[in-house]
N, C-alpha and C positions, 0 to 999 in steps of 0.2 A: 356324416358321410359314411355310407355303408360300403363294405368291400364288394367288389365285383367278382371275386374269385371263389366264393363259397366258404363254408365254415371250417374246412380242414386244411387251410394254408399251413398251419403250424406242424401238422403231422406228429404231434407229441413232443416237439423240440422244447428245450428249456430256455428260459430267459431270466437274466439277472439285471436289475436296474439300480444303479448307484445314483443317489440323489443329493444335490447340493442346493443351498439357497433358501428361498422364502416358502411360505405356505402354499403359494401358487404352484411352485415346482413340486411340492409334495402331492398336491392335488392332481397335477399333470401326470405324475408317476402312477398314481392309482388309476387314472384314466387309461394309461397305456397298458397296464396289467389287465384291466378289465376288457379292453378291446382284444388283446392278444389271447386271453382266456377264451373269449367267444369264438376264436379261430383255432382252437386246439393247440395253443402254446401252454406250457406249464411253467409256473414260477419256480425258479431255482433259489435255494437258500443262500448259496455262496457262488461267487464268480467262477470258482474252479469247476463247478458242476454244470455250467451253462453252455448252451450251443450259441446263444446270442447274448452279448453284453451291451447295455446301453448306459451311457453316462449322461444323466439328466442334469445339466450344468447351469451355473449362475455366472453372470458377468457384471453384476452391479458394482462389485469391487474387484480390484486387480488380483488379490490373493487367490480367490476361488478359481480364476482362470489358470493360474499356475498349478493349482491343486489338480485340476482336470488333466492337464498335460502330464503331470507326474504320475497320475493313476494309470493313464494309457501306457506309460512305459513299464509299469509293473506287470502288464499283461503280455509282454513280449514272450517270456518263456511258455506261457499258456498257449499263445498263438502258434508257437513252434511245435508244441506237443499235440495241438488239435488244429490242423490246417483248415478244417471246415468251420472253425469258430469265426463268427462275424461280430465286429465291434463297431458301435455307432456312437456319435455324440449328438445329444439332443439339447433342448433348452436354449437359453440365451447365448451361450458361447457358440453353439451350433448355428444359431441365427446370425450372430455377429460375424463369424469368421467364414461360414459357408464353405465353398470349394477350396479355400486356402488351407483348411484343415487337412483335406485329402492330399494336397500338394506337400504339406509340411510333414505329414506322418503317414507312412505306408501301412501302419497297423490299423488305420481307420478304414472301414469298408463303406460306411455311409454317414451322412450328416442329415439330421432331422430338425427342421426349423420349428418355431413355436406354433406356426399355423398349419403344420402338416401332421399333427398327432393322429387325427382321425383316419388317415390313410396309411398308418404304420403297418398294418397287416399286409397291404399290397406292396409297400416298400420292401418289407422283408422277403416277400415272394420274388421281387425283382433282384434283390441283392443275393439271395441264396440260389434260386433256380435259374435266373437269367444272367447271373454273375455280373450284374450292373453295379458299378462303383460310382456313386453320384451324391449330390447334395440337393435336398428338397427344402428350399428356404423361401419360396415365394409367399408374400403376405397379401391377403385380400383386404385392402383397407376399406372398401365400400360395401362389400357383401354383408348380408345379415349375420348376426351372431346367434345361432340357435343350436343348442346341443341338449342331450340328456345327461344328467348327472349320473356317472357310472361308478358304482362302488360295489365291489364283490361281496365283502363281508362287513356290513356296516357295524361300526362300534357305537359306543354311547354318544360320541360327538363326531360330526362329519362336516366337511367343507362343501359349500355350494358357490360356484363362480357366478357372479352377477354381471360383471363387466370384463372386457378384454382390452388390453392396451391402455394408452394414456395420452392425453392432449396437453398436459401441463408444461412439458419441456423445461423442467427445472434444469439449470445449467450444468449440474453435476451428473444427471441421470441418463442412462442409456436405454431405459425401458421403452420410450416411444419408438426407438429404432429397432429393438429386438422383439417387441410384442405388437407393434403397429399402433395405428390411431385408435382412439377409444370407441368401443361399441358396447351396447347393452343388450342383454337377453330379454325376450318378451316377458312381461309381467306375469301372465297366466302360466307360462312355462315354468317360471321359478316357483310359483305357488304349488304347481303340480309336483315338482321335484321334492319340495319340502314335505308335502303330504305323503308322497311315496316313501320317503325316508322314515317318516313317523310310523308308517305301516310296517316297516322293516325293523322297528325297535329303536330307532335313533331318538335320543332325548334332547340333543342340542345341535344346532347348526351354526356354523360361522360363515357369514356372507363375505365372499372374497372379491376384491378388485384393487387395482392400483390406486384408485380414488373412488371409493364407493359413494361418496356424497354427490358425485356428478352423474350417478345412474339416472337414466331416463328411458323408460320403456319405448321401444320403436313404434308400438301401436297406439301411443298417446295415453296409456292407462295411468301414468303418473311418474313421479320422481322417487328419489330415495326415501323421503319421509313416508310417502304413500306405500312403498314396498315394505318398509319396516312395520308400519301399522297393519298392513294386510297379513304379513307373516305371523304377527303376534295375535291378531284378532280372528283370523280366518283359518288357522291351522291349529293342530293340537300339540305342536312342538312346545317343550317345556322351557327351554332356554334359547336365546338368540344372541349371538355376538357378531361383530363385523370388523373388518380391517381391509384396507387402511383408510383412515379418515383424514382428508387434507384440511388443515386449519382454515385455509381461505374460503372453503365451501361449507365448513361446519357452521350451522346457523340455529336460530331459536326454534325453527320448525322441527328440526331433528331432535333438539333437546327436549321439546315438549312431548314428542312421541316417546322418548326415553323415560321421561317422568311418568307419563300416563301408563306405560306398560313396563314399569320398573320390575314387576314380578317376573317378567320374562327377559328383559334386556339387562337387568342386573345393575351393578354399581361399578362399571369399569369402562374406561375410554382410552384407547391408544390414539394420541394426538401428536404426531411427529413435529417437534419444533425445528430441528436440525441445527439451529444456532440461537443464541440469546442476543445477538447483535443485529440491530435493524440494518446496519450497513452491509453486513454479510448476507442477511436474508434478501436484500435487494439484489445483490450480486448473484445469489443463487436463483433468482427469479421465482421466489416462493409466493409472492402476491400478498404478503402481510408484513406488518412491523412487529417488533417486540411488544409494543403497547397494545396492538390489536389482538395479538395472541393472548396476552395476559387478561384482556377484557373477556375473552371467550372462556378462559379457564375460570375466571372469577364468577362468570354467569353459571357455569356448570356446577361449581361448588356451592353457590348460593341456592341453586335449585335442588341439589342433592348433596348434603354434607358427607354422605357415605362414599361418594365417587372416588375411586382409585384411578390414578392416571399413570400412563407410561409414555415414553417418548423415544425418538431416534435423535442422535446427535452426531454431527460430522465435525471433527476437529481438523485444523490445518488446511482449511479451504483457502485458495489463493487470495492473498491480501489480508488474511486474518492476523491482527496484531495481538499483543498481550492484553491490551484493553478489551478487544473484541472477545477474546477467550475468557477473560474475567467476567464479562457480562453473561456468558453462557453458564459459568459456575454460579453466578448470582441468581440466574433463572432457576437452576436446580434447587438452590437454597430456599427460594421463595415459594416454589410450587410443591416441592417435596414429592417427587415422582416415586411410585412404588417400584418401577423398573426403568432403567435407562439402557438403551442399546446404542453403544457408542463405537464409532469407527473413525479411522483416519481417512482423510480425503484421498482418493486415488483417481488419477486422470482416466477418463473413459473415451473411447473413440466416438467421433461424431458430435460430442457435446460442446456447448458454447464455452464451458469453463476451460477447455483446452487453449483457448485464445487469450485467456486472462493473464495479465502480467503479475509480477510479485509472488512467485510460488513460495510456499513455506518449506524450509529445509526439512528433510526426512527426520533428522534427529530432534527437531523442534516438535514435529507431529508426534513422535514417540513420547516425548516428555509430556506434552499436553494431554495425550490420551491416558497415560498412566496417572497423571495428576487428577484428571476428571474421574477416573474409576475409583481412585482412592478417596476423592471427595464424596462421591456418591456412597461409597462403603461406609464413610463416617456418618452419613445421615441415616443409613438404613436401619440401625437398631431402634432409633426413636420412631421411625416411620412405621415399622412393623409391630412395635410394642403395643399399639392400641388394640390389636386383635387378641392379645393374651387375656384369658379369663372369660371371653365372650362365648356365646353360643351362636354358631353360624350355620346357615344352610349350605350343605356340600353335595354337589352332584358326584356320585361315586363312579369313577371311570374304569377302574380295574385294578389288578395287582401292581404293586411297585415293581420297577425294573430290577431293583437290587434285592428285594426280599418278597417272595411269593406269599408270605404270611401277612404282609402289610398291604392294605388297600390305599389307593390314592384317589383324590378327587379335587374339585375346585369350588371355591366359594363364589358368591355373586360378584366379589371384587377381583375374580380371576386369580386368587391366591391358592397355591397348591397346598393341600392338607393330606398328611399321611396318618394312618390310624390302623389299629388292629381290628379286623372284622372278617366275617365269613363271606364267601364268594357270592352268596345269594343277595348281597346288598348292592352288587354292581347294577348301575342304571337307576338307582333310587336317589332321591334327594333326602338327606338326613340332617337333623340338627346335631352338630358336634360341639362339644366343649373344647375350646382351644387351651391346651395345657402349656404349650411352649411356642413362642413366635420367633423364628429365625428369618433373616432376610429373604431366603429363597424358598422356604417351605415352612408350613406350620405343622405342629404335632397336635392331633386331636384325639378325642375320646368319645365313644358312643354313649349317649345318655341313656341310662337304664329306663 
């Protein structure tokens, strides 16, 4: 959706966007900056330098919501110092709370829902010039999902949204209510975006969606396996990743494409189990049992023994007993995930889990989460040791955040590798000798 007010809405004003949450939110932030730059807004490096502050928020768990509210409070002195400063809340918290945010907090000037990003320049015009204080949170559940991937300064790796929203309605998840019903972008549009990114120097794309496996082009061109195949075979992109893959929809057709195009799709799969207990999985409305999940993992490993897996785990879901929790630990021990993203269950508005009885006490959630993290930490040295001494292909992404003399990149297994090297290596795929393997990063060496 293009602005109706011309390219100079911003008049050189500065914008700072604070981002919480998933890769989808990171991609939304980049889209907001790109749209605003096209209308003569300038990105500010710090909130203190901004004329507009936007908090791009996440409400998947309870803690990030509190974090957003806390951050807004820190801007009170800034607002008093700069009366013309405008503060907005975007993302899932904005979509979830809507006008209530305006009522609760007078520091907030506008609320931007997840479906209103493309009219952000016009919203800022109304907020600044017409002094309109409002929430833009309407979701179009039926309209087509067609956008251009907007990235100002593409890096080695970039995101491409392929779906919006979700139809799974897992009982713990608020996403269907904050991002709407699931919609897919047209097949040809996505291929065009990837080709354009390649032309701008991008070497790797990550295809994004709440459930990428359920992608289905609205023009009938095909589903997710067809899209993966086309991106690999019909574009010059060097590497392709995707997230998130729902276990109930991950099938042999997708796996076959991953094997055929292993040179681009690599040796990594994020497959969120959420729990190791079939009873809890049923209560979560995940659509698979522990046994069915394990069958898929075994099929993946049989097809590609190099495949590295990661997962999401929720502990303390209503009704989770010690036996259920132990089954989750045993799942970790059996599969040996490279990475585990573990969280405590937090009740979310509108979700079915709110109506479930037998809540797990907070102190039990804390104990289980700590035990799970410690258990995964105990497995990690053995899991990562297999990389030590090997030569692995690494896509070099840029300098390390902590040391400009050190370059960082990722293997086909999505393992971070740090090594000494010159800046002209950025964007190249190099064979590196792994000298040391630690759970969160490998140390490599350029082969002479």
